[in-house]
CHARMM-style PDB file with segment names, atoms N, HN, CA, C and O in Angstrom:
ATOM      1  N   MET     1      63.408  81.350  86.154  1.00  0.00      PROA
ATOM      2  CA  MET     1      64.439  80.371  86.416  1.00  0.00      PROA
ATOM      3  C   MET     1      65.326  80.873  87.556  1.00  0.00      PROA
ATOM      4  O   MET     1      65.811  82.004  87.508  1.00  0.00      PROA
ATOM      5  N   GLN     2      65.535  80.069  88.546  1.00  0.00      PROA
ATOM      6  HN  GLN     2      65.140  79.151  88.584  1.00  0.00      PROA
ATOM      7  CA  GLN     2      66.339  80.468  89.692  1.00  0.00      PROA
ATOM      8  C   GLN     2      67.745  79.903  89.580  1.00  0.00      PROA
ATOM      9  O   GLN     2      67.967  78.775  89.140  1.00  0.00      PROA
ATOM     10  N   GLU     3      68.683  80.745  89.999  1.00  0.00      PROA
ATOM     11  HN  GLU     3      68.502  81.662  90.356  1.00  0.00      PROA
ATOM     12  CA  GLU     3      70.076  80.310  90.033  1.00  0.00      PROA
ATOM     13  C   GLU     3      70.288  79.455  91.280  1.00  0.00      PROA
ATOM     14  O   GLU     3      69.716  79.760  92.326  1.00  0.00      PROA
ATOM     15  N   PRO     4      71.081  78.409  91.200  1.00  0.00      PROA
ATOM     16  CA  PRO     4      71.381  77.631  92.408  1.00  0.00      PROA
ATOM     17  C   PRO     4      72.222  78.473  93.371  1.00  0.00      PROA
ATOM     18  O   PRO     4      73.071  79.258  92.949  1.00  0.00      PROA
ATOM     19  N   THR     5      71.979  78.300  94.635  1.00  0.00      PROA
ATOM     20  HN  THR     5      71.289  77.662  94.978  1.00  0.00      PROA
ATOM     21  CA  THR     5      72.750  79.041  95.632  1.00  0.00      PROA
ATOM     22  C   THR     5      73.739  78.098  96.296  1.00  0.00      PROA
ATOM     23  O   THR     5      73.484  76.904  96.450  1.00  0.00      PROA
ATOM     24  N   ALA     6      74.847  78.650  96.675  1.00  0.00      PROA
ATOM     25  HN  ALA     6      75.055  79.620  96.549  1.00  0.00      PROA
ATOM     26  CA  ALA     6      75.864  77.856  97.356  1.00  0.00      PROA
ATOM     27  C   ALA     6      75.844  78.198  98.841  1.00  0.00      PROA
ATOM     28  O   ALA     6      75.719  79.362  99.224  1.00  0.00      PROA
ATOM     29  N   ASP     7      75.966  77.192  99.647  1.00  0.00      PROA
ATOM     30  HN  ASP     7      76.067  76.247  99.336  1.00  0.00      PROA
ATOM     31  CA  ASP     7      76.067  77.420 101.079  1.00  0.00      PROA
ATOM     32  C   ASP     7      77.496  77.852 101.384  1.00  0.00      PROA
ATOM     33  O   ASP     7      78.457  77.158 101.052  1.00  0.00      PROA
ATOM     34  N   VAL     8      77.612  78.997 102.013  1.00  0.00      PROA
ATOM     35  HN  VAL     8      76.832  79.561 102.282  1.00  0.00      PROA
ATOM     36  CA  VAL     8      78.937  79.528 102.326  1.00  0.00      PROA
ATOM     37  C   VAL     8      79.075  79.599 103.838  1.00  0.00      PROA
ATOM     38  O   VAL     8      78.225  80.158 104.532  1.00  0.00      PROA
ATOM     39  N   ALA     9      80.146  79.029 104.327  1.00  0.00      PROA
ATOM     40  HN  ALA     9      80.837  78.575 103.763  1.00  0.00      PROA
ATOM     41  CA  ALA     9      80.420  79.069 105.760  1.00  0.00      PROA
ATOM     42  C   ALA     9      81.486  80.126 106.017  1.00  0.00      PROA
ATOM     43  O   ALA     9      82.529  80.147 105.364  1.00  0.00      PROA
ATOM     44  N   TYR    10      81.209  80.996 106.972  1.00  0.00      PROA
ATOM     45  HN  TYR    10      80.362  80.979 107.502  1.00  0.00      PROA
ATOM     46  CA  TYR    10      82.161  82.031 107.334  1.00  0.00      PROA
ATOM     47  C   TYR    10      82.812  81.659 108.664  1.00  0.00      PROA
ATOM     48  O   TYR    10      82.123  81.389 109.648  1.00  0.00      PROA
ATOM     49  N   ALA    11      84.108  81.647 108.683  1.00  0.00      PROA
ATOM     50  HN  ALA    11      84.668  81.866 107.884  1.00  0.00      PROA
ATOM     51  CA  ALA    11      84.831  81.353 109.915  1.00  0.00      PROA
ATOM     52  C   ALA    11      85.220  82.666 110.578  1.00  0.00      PROA
ATOM     53  O   ALA    11      85.677  83.594 109.910  1.00  0.00      PROA
ATOM     54  N   TYR    12      85.041  82.742 111.860  1.00  0.00      PROA
ATOM     55  HN  TYR    12      84.669  81.989 112.403  1.00  0.00      PROA
ATOM     56  CA  TYR    12      85.434  83.926 112.616  1.00  0.00      PROA
ATOM     57  C   TYR    12      86.897  83.781 113.001  1.00  0.00      PROA
ATOM     58  O   TYR    12      87.303  82.790 113.609  1.00  0.00      PROA
ATOM     59  N   GLU    13      87.666  84.774 112.639  1.00  0.00      PROA
ATOM     60  HN  GLU    13      87.336  85.579 112.146  1.00  0.00      PROA
ATOM     61  CA  GLU    13      89.084  84.762 112.979  1.00  0.00      PROA
ATOM     62  C   GLU    13      89.447  86.107 113.596  1.00  0.00      PROA
ATOM     63  O   GLU    13      89.206  87.154 112.995  1.00  0.00      PROA
ATOM     64  N   GLU    14      90.015  86.082 114.772  1.00  0.00      PROA
ATOM     65  HN  GLU    14      90.210  85.231 115.261  1.00  0.00      PROA
ATOM     66  CA  GLU    14      90.382  87.325 115.434  1.00  0.00      PROA
ATOM     67  C   GLU    14      91.726  87.802 114.900  1.00  0.00      PROA
ATOM     68  O   GLU    14      92.702  87.053 114.872  1.00  0.00      PROA
ATOM     69  N   ALA    15      91.757  89.054 114.480  1.00  0.00      PROA
ATOM     70  HN  ALA    15      90.964  89.662 114.503  1.00  0.00      PROA
ATOM     71  CA  ALA    15      92.987  89.623 113.946  1.00  0.00      PROA
ATOM     72  C   ALA    15      93.833  90.163 115.092  1.00  0.00      PROA
ATOM     73  O   ALA    15      93.323  90.760 116.041  1.00  0.00      PROA
ATOM     74  N   VAL    16      95.125  89.940 114.979  1.00  0.00      PROA
ATOM     75  HN  VAL    16      95.539  89.455 114.209  1.00  0.00      PROA
ATOM     76  CA  VAL    16      96.054  90.461 115.973  1.00  0.00      PROA
ATOM     77  C   VAL    16      96.803  91.618 115.324  1.00  0.00      PROA
ATOM     78  O   VAL    16      97.445  91.453 114.287  1.00  0.00      PROA
ATOM     79  N   LEU    17      96.712  92.799 115.952  1.00  0.00      PROA
ATOM     80  HN  LEU    17      96.191  92.933 116.795  1.00  0.00      PROA
ATOM     81  CA  LEU    17      97.371  93.983 115.415  1.00  0.00      PROA
ATOM     82  C   LEU    17      98.812  94.051 115.899  1.00  0.00      PROA
ATOM     83  O   LEU    17      99.102  93.726 117.051  1.00  0.00      PROA
ATOM     84  N   PRO    18      99.713  94.474 115.022  1.00  0.00      PROA
ATOM     85  CA  PRO    18     101.100  94.660 115.467  1.00  0.00      PROA
ATOM     86  C   PRO    18     101.171  95.739 116.541  1.00  0.00      PROA
ATOM     87  O   PRO    18     100.324  96.631 116.582  1.00  0.00      PROA
ATOM     88  N   ASP    19     102.166  95.663 117.399  1.00  0.00      PROA
ATOM     89  HN  ASP    19     102.854  94.938 117.365  1.00  0.00      PROA
ATOM     90  CA  ASP    19     102.299  96.618 118.499  1.00  0.00      PROA
ATOM     91  C   ASP    19     102.490  98.050 118.027  1.00  0.00      PROA
ATOM     92  O   ASP    19     102.110  98.985 118.731  1.00  0.00      PROA
ATOM     93  N   ASP    20     103.078  98.240 116.836  1.00  0.00      PROA
ATOM     94  HN  ASP    20     103.386  97.480 116.264  1.00  0.00      PROA
ATOM     95  CA  ASP    20     103.365  99.591 116.373  1.00  0.00      PROA
ATOM     96  C   ASP    20     102.246 100.188 115.525  1.00  0.00      PROA
ATOM     97  O   ASP    20     102.431 101.249 114.930  1.00  0.00      PROA
ATOM     98  N   MET    21     101.107  99.537 115.458  1.00  0.00      PROA
ATOM     99  HN  MET    21     100.957  98.674 115.942  1.00  0.00      PROA
ATOM    100  CA  MET    21      99.985 100.023 114.654  1.00  0.00      PROA
ATOM    101  C   MET    21      98.971 100.740 115.541  1.00  0.00      PROA
ATOM    102  O   MET    21      98.552 100.227 116.579  1.00  0.00      PROA
ATOM    103  N   ALA    22      98.588 101.941 115.106  1.00  0.00      PROA
ATOM    104  HN  ALA    22      98.928 102.358 114.263  1.00  0.00      PROA
ATOM    105  CA  ALA    22      97.586 102.705 115.854  1.00  0.00      PROA
ATOM    106  C   ALA    22      96.218 102.051 115.696  1.00  0.00      PROA
ATOM    107  O   ALA    22      95.899 101.510 114.637  1.00  0.00      PROA
ATOM    108  N   TYR    23      95.422 102.103 116.742  1.00  0.00      PROA
ATOM    109  HN  TYR    23      95.682 102.542 117.602  1.00  0.00      PROA
ATOM    110  CA  TYR    23      94.080 101.536 116.665  1.00  0.00      PROA
ATOM    111  C   TYR    23      93.168 102.218 117.664  1.00  0.00      PROA
ATOM    112  O   TYR    23      93.616 102.875 118.604  1.00  0.00      PROA
ATOM    113  N   ALA    24      91.896 102.047 117.439  1.00  0.00      PROA
ATOM    114  HN  ALA    24      91.532 101.514 116.675  1.00  0.00      PROA
ATOM    115  CA  ALA    24      90.877 102.494 118.391  1.00  0.00      PROA
ATOM    116  C   ALA    24      89.878 101.359 118.519  1.00  0.00      PROA
ATOM    117  O   ALA    24      89.567 100.686 117.537  1.00  0.00      PROA
ATOM    118  N   ARG    25      89.384 101.150 119.704  1.00  0.00      PROA
ATOM    119  HN  ARG    25      89.637 101.696 120.502  1.00  0.00      PROA
ATOM    120  CA  ARG    25      88.368 100.112 119.913  1.00  0.00      PROA
ATOM    121  C   ARG    25      87.528 100.485 121.117  1.00  0.00      PROA
ATOM    122  O   ARG    25      87.923 101.311 121.939  1.00  0.00      PROA
ATOM    123  N   ILE    26      86.383  99.874 121.207  1.00  0.00      PROA
ATOM    124  HN  ILE    26      86.061  99.203 120.539  1.00  0.00      PROA
ATOM    125  CA  ILE    26      85.482 100.120 122.333  1.00  0.00      PROA
ATOM    126  C   ILE    26      85.481  98.876 123.210  1.00  0.00      PROA
ATOM    127  O   ILE    26      85.187  97.774 122.747  1.00  0.00      PROA
ATOM    128  N   VAL    27      85.812  99.067 124.478  1.00  0.00      PROA
ATOM    129  HN  VAL    27      86.050  99.962 124.854  1.00  0.00      PROA
ATOM    130  CA  VAL    27      85.835  97.971 125.443  1.00  0.00      PROA
ATOM    131  C   VAL    27      84.923  98.367 126.591  1.00  0.00      PROA
ATOM    132  O   VAL    27      85.134  99.390 127.243  1.00  0.00      PROA
ATOM    133  N   ASP    28      83.924  97.560 126.829  1.00  0.00      PROA
ATOM    134  HN  ASP    28      83.753  96.729 126.299  1.00  0.00      PROA
ATOM    135  CA  ASP    28      82.945  97.834 127.895  1.00  0.00      PROA
ATOM    136  C   ASP    28      82.358  99.236 127.779  1.00  0.00      PROA
ATOM    137  O   ASP    28      82.155  99.919 128.782  1.00  0.00      PROA
ATOM    138  N   GLY    29      82.085  99.661 126.536  1.00  0.00      PROA
ATOM    139  HN  GLY    29      82.250  99.106 125.720  1.00  0.00      PROA
ATOM    140  CA  GLY    29      81.460 100.954 126.303  1.00  0.00      PROA
ATOM    141  C   GLY    29      82.405 102.144 126.379  1.00  0.00      PROA
ATOM    142  O   GLY    29      81.951 103.287 126.329  1.00  0.00      PROA
ATOM    143  N   VAL    30      83.711 101.903 126.499  1.00  0.00      PROA
ATOM    144  HN  VAL    30      84.079 100.974 126.540  1.00  0.00      PROA
ATOM    145  CA  VAL    30      84.687 102.981 126.615  1.00  0.00      PROA
ATOM    146  C   VAL    30      85.620 102.938 125.412  1.00  0.00      PROA
ATOM    147  O   VAL    30      86.195 101.895 125.101  1.00  0.00      PROA
ATOM    148  N   LEU    31      85.770 104.086 124.731  1.00  0.00      PROA
ATOM    149  HN  LEU    31      85.303 104.933 124.984  1.00  0.00      PROA
ATOM    150  CA  LEU    31      86.678 104.178 123.598  1.00  0.00      PROA
ATOM    151  C   LEU    31      88.111 104.157 124.092  1.00  0.00      PROA
ATOM    152  O   LEU    31      88.487 104.941 124.963  1.00  0.00      PROA
ATOM    153  N   GLN    32      88.911 103.260 123.538  1.00  0.00      PROA
ATOM    154  HN  GLN    32      88.606 102.623 122.830  1.00  0.00      PROA
ATOM    155  CA  GLN    32      90.322 103.176 123.895  1.00  0.00      PROA
ATOM    156  C   GLN    32      91.139 103.360 122.623  1.00  0.00      PROA
ATOM    157  O   GLN    32      90.870 102.727 121.603  1.00  0.00      PROA
ATOM    158  N   VAL    33      92.138 104.233 122.695  1.00  0.00      PROA
ATOM    159  HN  VAL    33      92.356 104.748 123.525  1.00  0.00      PROA
ATOM    160  CA  VAL    33      93.001 104.494 121.549  1.00  0.00      PROA
ATOM    161  C   VAL    33      94.459 104.375 121.982  1.00  0.00      PROA
ATOM    162  O   VAL    33      94.784 104.506 123.162  1.00  0.00      PROA
ATOM    163  N   THR    34      95.327 104.126 121.009  1.00  0.00      PROA
ATOM    164  HN  THR    34      95.063 104.020 120.050  1.00  0.00      PROA
ATOM    165  CA  THR    34      96.751 104.058 121.306  1.00  0.00      PROA
ATOM    166  C   THR    34      97.272 105.462 121.567  1.00  0.00      PROA
ATOM    167  O   THR    34      96.665 106.434 121.116  1.00  0.00      PROA
ATOM    168  N   PRO    35      98.390 105.592 122.292  1.00  0.00      PROA
ATOM    169  CA  PRO    35      98.916 106.925 122.618  1.00  0.00      PROA
ATOM    170  C   PRO    35      99.170 107.810 121.400  1.00  0.00      PROA
ATOM    171  O   PRO    35      98.964 109.021 121.478  1.00  0.00      PROA
ATOM    172  N   ASP    36      99.613 107.241 120.278  1.00  0.00      PROA
ATOM    173  HN  ASP    36      99.780 106.257 120.214  1.00  0.00      PROA
ATOM    174  CA  ASP    36      99.865 108.070 119.098  1.00  0.00      PROA
ATOM    175  C   ASP    36      98.571 108.633 118.524  1.00  0.00      PROA
ATOM    176  O   ASP    36      98.554 109.774 118.063  1.00  0.00      PROA
ATOM    177  N   LEU    37      97.499 107.871 118.541  1.00  0.00      PROA
ATOM    178  HN  LEU    37      97.513 106.944 118.916  1.00  0.00      PROA
ATOM    179  CA  LEU    37      96.208 108.389 118.100  1.00  0.00      PROA
ATOM    180  C   LEU    37      95.700 109.442 119.076  1.00  0.00      PROA
ATOM    181  O   LEU    37      95.109 110.443 118.672  1.00  0.00      PROA
ATOM    182  N   GLU    38      95.932 109.210 120.345  1.00  0.00      PROA
ATOM    183  HN  GLU    38      96.412 108.396 120.673  1.00  0.00      PROA
ATOM    184  CA  GLU    38      95.517 110.180 121.357  1.00  0.00      PROA
ATOM    185  C   GLU    38      96.220 111.518 121.119  1.00  0.00      PROA
ATOM    186  O   GLU    38      95.595 112.571 121.249  1.00  0.00      PROA
ATOM    187  N   GLU    39      97.499 111.492 120.776  1.00  0.00      PROA
ATOM    188  HN  GLU    39      98.007 110.637 120.671  1.00  0.00      PROA
ATOM    189  CA  GLU    39      98.242 112.718 120.498  1.00  0.00      PROA
ATOM    190  C   GLU    39      97.714 113.397 119.236  1.00  0.00      PROA
ATOM    191  O   GLU    39      97.598 114.622 119.198  1.00  0.00      PROA
ATOM    192  N   GLU    40      97.393 112.613 118.201  1.00  0.00      PROA
ATOM    193  HN  GLU    40      97.487 111.618 118.232  1.00  0.00      PROA
ATOM    194  CA  GLU    40      96.836 113.192 116.978  1.00  0.00      PROA
ATOM    195  C   GLU    40      95.502 113.884 117.254  1.00  0.00      PROA
ATOM    196  O   GLU    40      95.235 114.960 116.717  1.00  0.00      PROA
ATOM    197  N   ILE    41      94.674 113.272 118.083  1.00  0.00      PROA
ATOM    198  HN  ILE    41      94.891 112.399 118.519  1.00  0.00      PROA
ATOM    199  CA  ILE    41      93.385 113.872 118.450  1.00  0.00      PROA
ATOM    200  C   ILE    41      93.625 115.187 119.193  1.00  0.00      PROA
ATOM    201  O   ILE    41      92.942 116.180 118.942  1.00  0.00      PROA
ATOM    202  N   ALA    42      94.587 115.187 120.098  1.00  0.00      PROA
ATOM    203  HN  ALA    42      95.141 114.380 120.301  1.00  0.00      PROA
ATOM    204  CA  ALA    42      94.903 116.409 120.854  1.00  0.00      PROA
ATOM    205  C   ALA    42      95.403 117.510 119.919  1.00  0.00      PROA
ATOM    206  O   ALA    42      95.060 118.677 120.107  1.00  0.00      PROA
ATOM    207  N   GLU    43      96.212 117.154 118.910  1.00  0.00      PROA
ATOM    208  HN  GLU    43      96.490 116.206 118.757  1.00  0.00      PROA
ATOM    209  CA  GLU    43      96.699 118.149 117.951  1.00  0.00      PROA
ATOM    210  C   GLU    43      95.538 118.788 117.188  1.00  0.00      PROA
ATOM    211  O   GLU    43      95.529 119.997 116.958  1.00  0.00      PROA
ATOM    212  N   VAL    44      94.577 117.982 116.805  1.00  0.00      PROA
ATOM    213  HN  VAL    44      94.584 116.999 116.992  1.00  0.00      PROA
ATOM    214  CA  VAL    44      93.401 118.509 116.102  1.00  0.00      PROA
ATOM    215  C   VAL    44      92.622 119.445 117.018  1.00  0.00      PROA
ATOM    216  O   VAL    44      92.200 120.523 116.600  1.00  0.00      PROA
ATOM    217  N   GLU    45      92.435 119.033 118.260  1.00  0.00      PROA
ATOM    218  HN  GLU    45      92.779 118.157 118.599  1.00  0.00      PROA
ATOM    219  CA  GLU    45      91.692 119.864 119.209  1.00  0.00      PROA
ATOM    220  C   GLU    45      92.396 121.184 119.480  1.00  0.00      PROA
ATOM    221  O   GLU    45      91.736 122.193 119.729  1.00  0.00      PROA
ATOM    222  N   ARG    46      93.733 121.197 119.436  1.00  0.00      PROA
ATOM    223  HN  ARG    46      94.269 120.377 119.233  1.00  0.00      PROA
ATOM    224  CA  ARG    46      94.496 122.436 119.645  1.00  0.00      PROA
ATOM    225  C   ARG    46      94.589 123.271 118.372  1.00  0.00      PROA
ATOM    226  O   ARG    46      95.130 124.376 118.390  1.00  0.00      PROA
ATOM    227  N   GLY    47      94.064 122.743 117.267  1.00  0.00      PROA
ATOM    228  HN  GLY    47      93.625 121.845 117.252  1.00  0.00      PROA
ATOM    229  CA  GLY    47      94.104 123.479 116.007  1.00  0.00      PROA
ATOM    230  C   GLY    47      95.452 123.410 115.311  1.00  0.00      PROA
ATOM    231  O   GLY    47      95.757 124.265 114.480  1.00  0.00      PROA
ATOM    232  N   GLU    48      96.264 122.411 115.632  1.00  0.00      PROA
ATOM    233  HN  GLU    48      96.016 121.716 116.307  1.00  0.00      PROA
ATOM    234  CA  GLU    48      97.594 122.288 115.051  1.00  0.00      PROA
ATOM    235  C   GLU    48      97.586 121.546 113.713  1.00  0.00      PROA
ATOM    236  O   GLU    48      98.616 121.472 113.043  1.00  0.00      PROA
ATOM    237  N   THR    49      96.459 121.007 113.329  1.00  0.00      PROA
ATOM    238  HN  THR    49      95.623 121.067 113.874  1.00  0.00      PROA
ATOM    239  CA  THR    49      96.355 120.302 112.046  1.00  0.00      PROA
ATOM    240  C   THR    49      95.205 120.917 111.243  1.00  0.00      PROA
ATOM    241  O   THR    49      94.361 121.630 111.786  1.00  0.00      PROA
ATOM    242  N   VAL    50      95.191 120.629 109.955  1.00  0.00      PROA
ATOM    243  HN  VAL    50      95.876 120.050 109.513  1.00  0.00      PROA
ATOM    244  CA  VAL    50      94.117 121.133 109.103  1.00  0.00      PROA
ATOM    245  C   VAL    50      93.371 119.955 108.496  1.00  0.00      PROA
ATOM    246  O   VAL    50      93.919 118.862 108.355  1.00  0.00      PROA
ATOM    247  N   SER    51      92.124 120.190 108.144  1.00  0.00      PROA
ATOM    248  HN  SER    51      91.679 121.078 108.259  1.00  0.00      PROA
ATOM    249  CA  SER    51      91.336 119.132 107.515  1.00  0.00      PROA
ATOM    250  C   SER    51      91.808 118.926 106.082  1.00  0.00      PROA
ATOM    251  O   SER    51      92.496 119.779 105.522  1.00  0.00      PROA
ATOM    252  N   MET    52      91.444 117.812 105.498  1.00  0.00      PROA
ATOM    253  HN  MET    52      90.885 117.119 105.953  1.00  0.00      PROA
ATOM    254  CA  MET    52      91.822 117.529 104.110  1.00  0.00      PROA
ATOM    255  C   MET    52      91.222 118.579 103.179  1.00  0.00      PROA
ATOM    256  O   MET    52      91.861 118.963 102.200  1.00  0.00      PROA
ATOM    257  N   THR    53      90.024 119.044 103.462  1.00  0.00      PROA
ATOM    258  HN  THR    53      89.506 118.732 104.258  1.00  0.00      PROA
ATOM    259  CA  THR    53      89.396 120.081 102.638  1.00  0.00      PROA
ATOM    260  C   THR    53      90.211 121.367 102.691  1.00  0.00      PROA
ATOM    261  O   THR    53      90.456 121.997 101.662  1.00  0.00      PROA
ATOM    262  N   GLU    54      90.634 121.757 103.904  1.00  0.00      PROA
ATOM    263  HN  GLU    54      90.435 121.245 104.739  1.00  0.00      PROA
ATOM    264  CA  GLU    54      91.464 122.959 104.040  1.00  0.00      PROA
ATOM    265  C   GLU    54      92.786 122.790 103.300  1.00  0.00      PROA
ATOM    266  O   GLU    54      93.252 123.712 102.630  1.00  0.00      PROA
ATOM    267  N   PHE    55      93.388 121.609 103.423  1.00  0.00      PROA
ATOM    268  HN  PHE    55      93.010 120.860 103.967  1.00  0.00      PROA
ATOM    269  CA  PHE    55      94.656 121.355 102.743  1.00  0.00      PROA
ATOM    270  C   PHE    55      94.495 121.462 101.229  1.00  0.00      PROA
ATOM    271  O   PHE    55      95.319 122.079 100.554  1.00  0.00      PROA
ATOM    272  N   LYS    56      93.434 120.860 100.701  1.00  0.00      PROA
ATOM    273  HN  LYS    56      92.765 120.359 101.249  1.00  0.00      PROA
ATOM    274  CA  LYS    56      93.202 120.911  99.249  1.00  0.00      PROA
ATOM    275  C   LYS    56      93.021 122.354  98.782  1.00  0.00      PROA
ATOM    276  O   LYS    56      93.522 122.738  97.725  1.00  0.00      PROA
ATOM    277  N   THR    57      92.302 123.154  99.578  1.00  0.00      PROA
ATOM    278  HN  THR    57      91.895 122.842 100.437  1.00  0.00      PROA
ATOM    279  CA  THR    57      92.101 124.558  99.227  1.00  0.00      PROA
ATOM    280  C   THR    57      93.435 125.300  99.203  1.00  0.00      PROA
ATOM    281  O   THR    57      93.714 126.050  98.267  1.00  0.00      PROA
ATOM    282  N   MET    58      94.263 125.090 100.236  1.00  0.00      PROA
ATOM    283  HN  MET    58      94.036 124.481 100.995  1.00  0.00      PROA
ATOM    284  CA  MET    58      95.570 125.750 100.286  1.00  0.00      PROA
ATOM    285  C   MET    58      96.460 125.271  99.142  1.00  0.00      PROA
ATOM    286  O   MET    58      97.140 126.077  98.506  1.00  0.00      PROA
ATOM    287  N   PHE    59      96.458 123.962  98.877  1.00  0.00      PROA
ATOM    288  HN  PHE    59      95.906 123.308  99.393  1.00  0.00      PROA
ATOM    289  CA  PHE    59      97.285 123.401  97.820  1.00  0.00      PROA
ATOM    290  C   PHE    59      96.892 123.964  96.448  1.00  0.00      PROA
ATOM    291  O   PHE    59      97.749 124.255  95.614  1.00  0.00      PROA
ATOM    292  N   THR    60      95.593 124.109  96.237  1.00  0.00      PROA
ATOM    293  HN  THR    60      94.897 123.872  96.915  1.00  0.00      PROA
ATOM    294  CA  THR    60      95.102 124.661  94.976  1.00  0.00      PROA
ATOM    295  C   THR    60      95.602 126.097  94.793  1.00  0.00      PROA
ATOM    296  O   THR    60      95.940 126.502  93.680  1.00  0.00      PROA
ATOM    297  N   LYS    61      95.647 126.855  95.873  1.00  0.00      PROA
ATOM    298  HN  LYS    61      95.372 126.525  96.776  1.00  0.00      PROA
ATOM    299  CA  LYS    61      96.144 128.240  95.797  1.00  0.00      PROA
ATOM    300  C   LYS    61      97.632 128.273  95.477  1.00  0.00      PROA
ATOM    301  O   LYS    61      98.098 129.216  94.836  1.00  0.00      PROA
ATOM    302  N   TRP    62      98.397 127.258  95.911  1.00  0.00      PROA
ATOM    303  HN  TRP    62      98.019 126.492  96.431  1.00  0.00      PROA
ATOM    304  CA  TRP    62      99.836 127.228  95.650  1.00  0.00      PROA
ATOM    305  C   TRP    62     100.129 126.937  94.191  1.00  0.00      PROA
ATOM    306  O   TRP    62     101.180 127.325  93.682  1.00  0.00      PROA
ATOM    307  N   LEU    63      99.213 126.259  93.511  1.00  0.00      PROA
ATOM    308  HN  LEU    63      98.359 125.944  93.925  1.00  0.00      PROA
ATOM    309  CA  LEU    63      99.452 125.885  92.111  1.00  0.00      PROA
ATOM    310  C   LEU    63      99.321 127.024  91.193  1.00  0.00      PROA
ATOM    311  OT1 LEU    63      99.493 126.866  89.984  1.00  0.00      PROA
TER     312      LEU     63
END
């Protein structure tokens, strides 16, 4: 016995991001990020941040 299927129409709606929200997107094959994300990436590359795994390990030692 087969269940009846419903025809579902999906509407495409473009989302508009607020100006203060960080984002990354690819435009013409080039990754573009907001300045705050760019700074976060630079901090990681300089070793100024730790991964979540490292943080969990350190936090566990503090307990």
